[in-house]
N, C-alpha and C positions, 0 to 999 in steps of 0.2 A: 841652155841647151838641154833638150829632152834626150835621155839615153834610149837607145833602141830597145824595144820590148823583146824579152827572151822567153822561150817556151818553158812550160813546167817539165820537170824531169821525173814524173811519177813512175814511168816505166823503168827508168834506170834505177830509181830508188827501190822499186819493188824487187827487181832482180837481184840488186846488191844485198837487200835485207834477207831474201830467201837463201842466198848463198853463203851468208856470213856465219861462221861457226858460232854456236852458243858460247857466250863468255862464261868463265868459271864463276861459281857462286862467290859472293862477297864475304871476305873475312875481315871483320872490323877489329881495329886495334888502336894503338896510340897514334896521335897526329904528329906531323912534322914539328920540329922545335920551334919554327916561327909561327905556328898556329897556337896562340896562347889563350884563346877564349875557353872557359871552362864548359864542361858538359858535352863536348864533341868527341866523336870517334871518327877514324879515318881509314881509308883503304885505297887500293889502286886496282884498276882493271886494265886489261889490254884490249886495244881496238885496232882495226885495220888502218894503216896509213892511207891507203887508197881503196875505197870501197868497191871499185871496179875489179880489184884483185884482192878479195877478202882473205885469201890464204897467204898472202904475201907479208911484207914487213909489218910488224905491229908496233904501236907506240902506247905510251902510258897515259891514262886519264885518272887523276887523283880525285877522290870524292870524299865527302864528310857527311856525318849523320848527327842530327839532333833528334833523339828518339822521343816519341810520344810516351808519356808515363801512364797513360790510361788506355791499355790495349782494347778494352770494351768499347771505347768511343772512336778508336782509330778508323779512319775512312780509307786511307791509302798513303801514298807518298806524294810530297810536294817538292819538286825541284825548283830552286830559286837561283836567280842570276841578277846581279846588280848592274850589269851594263858593260860598257867598254867601247869596242872590243879591246881586250888586253888586261882587264881587271881580274885579279884572283878571286876565288869564290869560296874557299874552304871555311872561312870564318863568317860568311854572310848569314847562314841560319842563326848563329849566335848574336850577330849584330841586329837582326830583325827582332829576336827575342828580347834583347836589351834596350832597343830603341836606336835606330841607325843614325839619327841626328840628335840624340840626347833627349828626345821627346817621347812621342807615341811609341808604344811597344806592341809586338804582335799579341793579339788577344789570347787569353788562355784557351778559349774555345777552339782556336785554330791550332795551337800547340797540342791540345788534346787529340785533334782530329787527324793529325798527320805525323809521320816520320818526315822530317824536313831534311832534304838532301842538298848540300852545296857541292860545287865542283869547280876545279880549275879547268877552263876550256882547253882544248888541244893547243899546244904551243905556248901556254901560259903557266907560270909558277912551277908547280910540281908535275905538270902534264907535258913531259918532253918539250921543254921550253926552247923557244927560238931566239935568235939574236941577229942584229944588224951591226954589231960592234960599234955602237953609237958612242961618240965622244961625250964628255961631260957637257960641253956646250950644246951639242945636239939634243941631249936628254933634257936640258933646261928649256930649249925652244919647243920641245914636244912635237905633237903630231898636228897641231893647228897652224896653218901657214900664217905669216905676218901680214898685217894690213899693208896693202900696196897703194902708195900714193900716186903712182903713175906707171906707164908702160916700162920704164927703166927698172922700177922695183920688181916687176914680174920677171924681167930678164935676170936680175941678181938672184931672185929666189929660185929660178930654174937651175942655176949652178949648184945651189945647196941641195935641191931636190935630186938632181942627177947623182950627186955624190952619195946620198943616202941609198938610192936605188942600187948603185954599184956595190956599196958595202953589204947590202942585203944579199946580192947576187954572189958574193964571194965569201960570205960568212960560213962558219962551221955547220949551220943548220940550213944552208940553201937547198939541200935535198928535200926539205919539207915545203918549199915555196908554193908549189901547185895545190897543196893538200890542206893547208890551214885556211879553211873556208867555213862560212856559216853553214852550208849545206852538210859538210862533213861533221861539223860540231853537232848539228841536229841529229845526224845518224849516230853519233857518240851517245847522245841522250837516250836513244832507243836501245843501245847496248847497255847503258846503265839500268834501264828498265828491266831488260832481260836478266841481267846479273842479279838484280834484286828479287827476281821472281814475281814481278808485278804484271798483271794484264794490261794496266793503263798507268799513266802518270798524270798528276796535276802539275801545274807550272805557274810560277809567278816571276815575270821578267820586267826589268826597268830599262828604259832608254834603249840602248842597242839590244839589250836583252829581249825587247819586244819583237825585234826582227828575228832573233833566234827562235823565239817561241812561235811566231807566225810561220816560219819555215818548218819547224818541227810538226806543228798541227796540220800543215798542208801536205807534208810527205807522209805523215802517219796519222791521219784523221781518226781512225778507229782505235788508236792506242792513246788518244788524248782524252783526259777526263775534264777537269775544270781549269781553263786557261785564262790567266790574268795578264794583260799587256798594259803596263803602266807607263805613259809618256812615249807614245809610239813614233817611230820613224815611219816614212812613207813605205809603200810596198816594194821599193827597190832597195831598202836597207841603207847602209852608210855609204851612199854613192855621192857623185858630184852634185846632183840635184839636192840631196839632203843638206850638204855643206853650204850650199847657196841660200838656204832658208835661214841660216844664222843671221844674215843681215836684217831681214824683216823681223825675226824673232827678238833680236836685241832692241830694236826700236819700239816694238810692241810692249816689251817688258820694262824699258827704262822709266816710263812714267810712274810706275809703282814706286821705284826708288826715289824719283824726284819728289814725289808727294811726301814720302817719309822724311827725306832730308830737309825739305822746306819747313817741316814742323818741328825740327830739332833746334834747340837753342845753342848759343856759344860757338858758332862758326860763321864764316862769311861766304859760303857757297851760294847763298841766296835764300830769300824768304818766301819765294813762290816756286812752283815747279818749273816754270819757264825760265827763271833766273838760274836754277840748279842745272837745268839742261844746257843753257848758254855757258855756264862755268865749265861743264864737262867738255863741251866742244872747244872752248878756249884752251883748256889744258892739253887736250889731244893735239891741237894745232901747235901749241907751244913745243911739245916734245917731238912732234914731227920735224919741226924746223931747228930745234936746239936740243938734241938728245944729250943726256948726261950718262956717265958710266952706270950701267945696269938698268937704265930706263930710257927707252925711246917711245915714239908714239904707238908703235906696234905692241910693245910690252904693256904700255899704259891701258891700251884697249883690251888686251887679253886678260889682265888682272881684273879689270872691271867686269868683263864677261863672266868670269868664274864667280864673282861675288854677287851676280844677279841670279844665281841658281837657286838661292833660298832667302826668304825674308830675314832669317836669323843673321845673315851676313850683312845686312844693310848698315848696321852700326859700324862694322869694320870698313865698309866702303866709304862711309863718311870720313873715318879716320884716314883712310888711304888718300882720298882726294884732298883733304886738308893738308896732309903731310907732304904732298908733292906740289902744292900751290905756293910758289915763291912770293905771292903778293899778300899773304896773310900770316899772322902769327899762329903758333900752335894753339889748337883748341882743346878743350877737355875731351878726353877719350869718351867715345860713345860706347854704350854697352853692346856686347856681341857674344853670342854662343858659338860663332863660327870658328873653324880652325884659324890658327895664327897667320897662315899664308896659304895660297893656293898650293895644292900638292904638286911637287915636281916629279915627273915620271922617272922610271929607271929604264935601263936598256931593254929588258924583256917586256915591260908594259908597252912601251912605244913601238918596239920592233914588232910584237905580235899584232898590235893595231894596224900597222902597215901591211903585214902579211894578209890579214882578213880583208881590210878595205880595198886593197889593191887586187887581191885574188878573187874577190867576189864579182867585181864589175869591170867593164871595159871603160876606161877613162879617156877623155880627150888627150890627143898627143900633139896638137897644133898650138904653139906658143902664141901666135896672133889671136887664136880663139880665146885663150885665157886672158890676154890683154883687153880684148873687146869686152868680155864678161866682167872683168874688174871695173872697167870704165862705166859700164852700165850699172853695176851694183853700187859703186861708189856714189853715183849720182842719185840713185833711188833711195839708198840706205846709207847715208854718209857716215853714221856713227860706227858701223861695223861691217858694212856690205862688202868691202874690198878685202875681206879675210877668206871667207869660204870659197869665193870664185878664184882665188890665187892658185898658182900651180904648186903641186906637191909631187912626192916620189912616185905616185901612181901613174903619172904621165910617162914615166921612163922605166916602168916595172919590167923586170926581165922575164917574167913568167906570164903567159896568157891564161885566162880561165880555162880549165880542163873540161867544163861542162856548162851547159846553159844555165842561166840564173833561174832559180825556183820562182815560178809565177804564183803569187798568192790568189786564191780563188775562193768561192763559196761552196766548194764541194766538201761535204762533211757535216757532222752534227753541229747544232747550234750550241756552242759551248765556249765561246770567246767573249770575255768581258774586257773592254778597253776603258781605261781611265785617262783623262786628259784635262790639264789646266788650259784655260783660255789663253794665257800669256806665258808660254813656255819659251825661253830663249834658245834652248838647245834642240828640242824636238818640237817645233811649233805645230799649232793646230792644223795648219794647212796640209802637212805631211800626214798627220794622223787621219784626217778626213778621207785621204786617198786610200789608206789601209782599210778604213772602215768601209768604203765603198767596194774595195776588192773582196772583202769577206762576205758582203751581202748579208743574207739571213743567218749566216753563221755567228755573227757578232752583235753585241749591244755596246753602245758607247755612253759613258757617263761623263759629261763635260762640266768642269767646275770653274766657277767664277773666281779664279785665283791666278796668281803669277808664280813662276818658279818651275824648276825641273823636278818632277816627281809629285805624286799625289798621295798614295796610301802609305802612312807612317812617316813619310818624309817631307810632305808639303804642309801648308798652313792647316790648322785644325779645321776640319769640316766633317760634322757628324754624318751628313747625308752621304758624302763619298765614302767614308770609312764603313758605314753600315752596309753599303752596296757590296764592297769587297768581302767583308767578313761574312755577310749573309750568304754570298755565293759560295765561298769556300767551305763554310760549315753545313749549309743546308742544300746546296746544289741548285738553288733557284736563280736562273738567269733572269734579269729584268725582262718584262714583256716587251718593252720598247726602249729606245734611247731615252736618256734622262738628262736633266740639267740641274746641278746643285748651285744654289745662290751662295754668294759670299757669306761666311759666317760672321756674325758681329764680333768685333775685337773686344 
């Protein structure tokens, strides 16, 4: 289904910004106790809950600072966001400095050029956090719907989705439901800019953070300096269309893993990519039909999806598949730098994700429509297609969007650099190309012959891609045209 197009809210944004009182200057101090990375200072600013009534109730937005140590080279401030929605961000500047996946680190030239600003988006972490009072089981299941094998699975999931929507509606933070949106978070970024006393901000956003950056530079084009959007959602953000792209994204990415696994010794997953793929499908079918405590077909696919995000997790994915295959003996552990297991969300992370995704967009409300889409996507993309098309809490959300969705356009300076892997399972190329088209001459896109979610500092080493981002941030030179970076030899 294609969601109805919504008009840009530039007039509303301009009126709200003009009427919003100037935030107080930032006073930096110690960070909260759970922010343990060295070299950071933190602060909190107040922003309007509802920008239509800027003098009304205020909420907190927590920010962090990784200061440039060379004021003579400082170009400005760089706001950074790792994605989500729902992810905290106070430590993200230090994560980039130290290497977010244990590999590439933010170059010294970038650290010299900017004061790097992290933030917890509204509703998240230390920024007036929201809740849906999720149970531990709901937190483990997270925000991604389960794989639906048939129409009955969609009906079953609808009951779980309704329960979560009702919990959000009756939670202690339900008063924030209409206002935890990407557009309001973008307005918060402009309040951060004002509090810092900066005429413009640069921005580096990953994944969902690309949509936040796209909305910010659409609402405030003349206050945007150098904008990096890494692994982009489509121009509608994290909506139903974006979730349905997970099906083709998974199947475009899986061959990278199958090639890796086929070349590894000491296991019986297969000696060719085709055999590895067949083994995956066999195991998925096995756990669909014969689930065991803690592992059914839906969980099997979800773990696999998370391990396709980064090539460094491929060794762990081999270990996972071998470990759940009852037909073969344990194999030697494959090397891996990936985390020991996919991260399990907490109440605030998942709740704030629902607040944003459900508050940003109008979602289908017809259960037969979800059942039809599940059947179509399961047939087209059998490995993962019946996940993103399944029903979720947004179908039963108690609060309707309070304003039209921001429409991304080409109005503004040419200052947007988009970075995109060819085979991204989470934000596939198809969505990024739509955002690229929406920006028109405002943007340039560098496409990389690589797989995984994330390019700069988090993807496979690629000097062509890294130089494009570092060069733009340091020198301000946007590429003259879209570029393609070939795969870097291993």
